[in-house]
N, C-alpha and C positions, 0 to 999 in steps of 0.2 A: 757677559756680553749681552748687549741689548738686541732684541729680535725686532725686525721690521719687515714691512713688505714694500718693495719697490714698485709703485704702480706704473702702468703703461702711459707715461707722459712723453711728449716730444721734447728733444733738446731745444734750447733757445735758437732762434733764427740767426743771431749774431755769430761771428767766427769764434771758435775757441782755439786752444793751443793743443796740438798733437803731443801726447805725453807717452805713447807707446805705439809702435808700428805693427804691421802684420806679423803674425807668427801662427804655426800650426799648434793647436792645443791637443789634438788627439787624431790618430790616423791608424785605421786598420782596414783590412780588406773590404772595399765597397762603402766605407764611411770616413769622412774627414770633417773634423770641426776646426775651424779657423777662427783666430781672433783678428779681424780686419783692422781694428785700431781702437785706441781710447783717446778722447779729446776732453780736456779739462776746460770748464767755464768758471766764472766767479760764483755761480749758483749751483754747481754740480759737476758730474762726471757722465760722459756719454760713452757707452760701450757698444761696439758693433761686432757681431758674430756671424758666421756663415757655416751652415751645415750642408754638406753635399753627400748623397747617397746614390748608389747605382745597383742595379740587379735586384735581387730579393729584398735587401734593405730599403731600396727606393719604393718598391711595391708596398712593403709594410708601412713606410712613411705616408704614402698616399692613402692607404686604408685607415691608418690612425687619425688622419687630419680631415677626412671627408665629413660632410654635413651629417648631422644626426637626423635622418629623415623618418625614422621609426623608433621612438624611445622605448617600445616594448621589445624590440629586437635586442637580445643579449649580445649579439656580435657587433653592435655598433657602439663600441667603447671609443672614446677619444682621449688622445695624449699628444703631447708635443715636447720638444726639448725643454728639460727641467734645468733652471739656472738659479743658483744661489750666489749672490754677490756680498762680499764683506769689505766695508771700508772701516778701517780702525776698529772700534769696538761695536760697530753696528753691522749686523748681518741679517739678510732676509732673502726671501724668494723674490725673483724679479719677473715682472710681467713684461712680455715683449710689446714694443712699439713698432709698427710697421714691419711685420715678419716677412712680407714678400715671398711667397711660395711659388714655385713654378713647376712645370711639368715637361721639361724638355726630353727628347729622346736622343740618345747618343748612338747612332748607327744601329738603331732598332733595340737598344738595351734600355730598360726603364731607368729614368734618372729623376732625382728629387733634389731641389735646393731651396733653402730658405735662409733669408738674411735678417734675423731679428736684431733689433736695437733696444737698448735698455738705458734708462735715464735714472740716475741716482742723484736726486736733489739733496745737497747738503752745502753747508756754509764752509765747512773745513776742507783743506787740500791735503789728502793723505799722501803718504809716501809710496804706498803700495795698495793693490786691490787683489783679494783672493776671489777666484772664479771657480766655481764648482758646477759642472754640467753633466748631463747624461740623458739618454733616451732609451732606456732598457728595452721597450717594446720594439725597437727596430734593430737592437743589437748594440747600441753604444753605452757601454757601462760607464759609471762614474769616473770622471776625471777631475783632478783639483790642481790648480796652478796658482802662484802668486806672481802678478805682474808688477815690477818697479815702475813707478810713474816718474818719468823724467821728460824734459822738453826734447828729447831725442829718442830714436829707437833704442830699446834696452832689452837685456836678457829676461827670459821667463824662467823662473825656477819650479820644478815640479815638486809637489808635496806628497 
């Protein structure tokens, strides 16, 4: 298997073909990871995720993603949703494009939502994509799913 890094590039402005619809990838108390959709283009694949956290998990997410104002402070460690994507024999860490994080309050309960997008530039059209994601610093352990890529919503199988 070849290792790669999927850099944070934007998908093409032209319309692509939706090959996988929304589905829940992981759900536990106070944390949900959703696959919002996968869109295929002739030049690659666009993957859209959403992570929503409430309560203590949201507070930890805000803490983990704050700016590093003092590099000598040992408490200012930074982390984010870690995503590994595999298309065929190419797998690699994916850097988010447009992570859009917000700080809404839900009736006074801390909340955090981020919607990272990932661009996998490739010339080949795979039949499936493996998505492995986790953010242990906020309580989301690793989850791994394989999504079948078709021109209509399809099932996701857990690995």
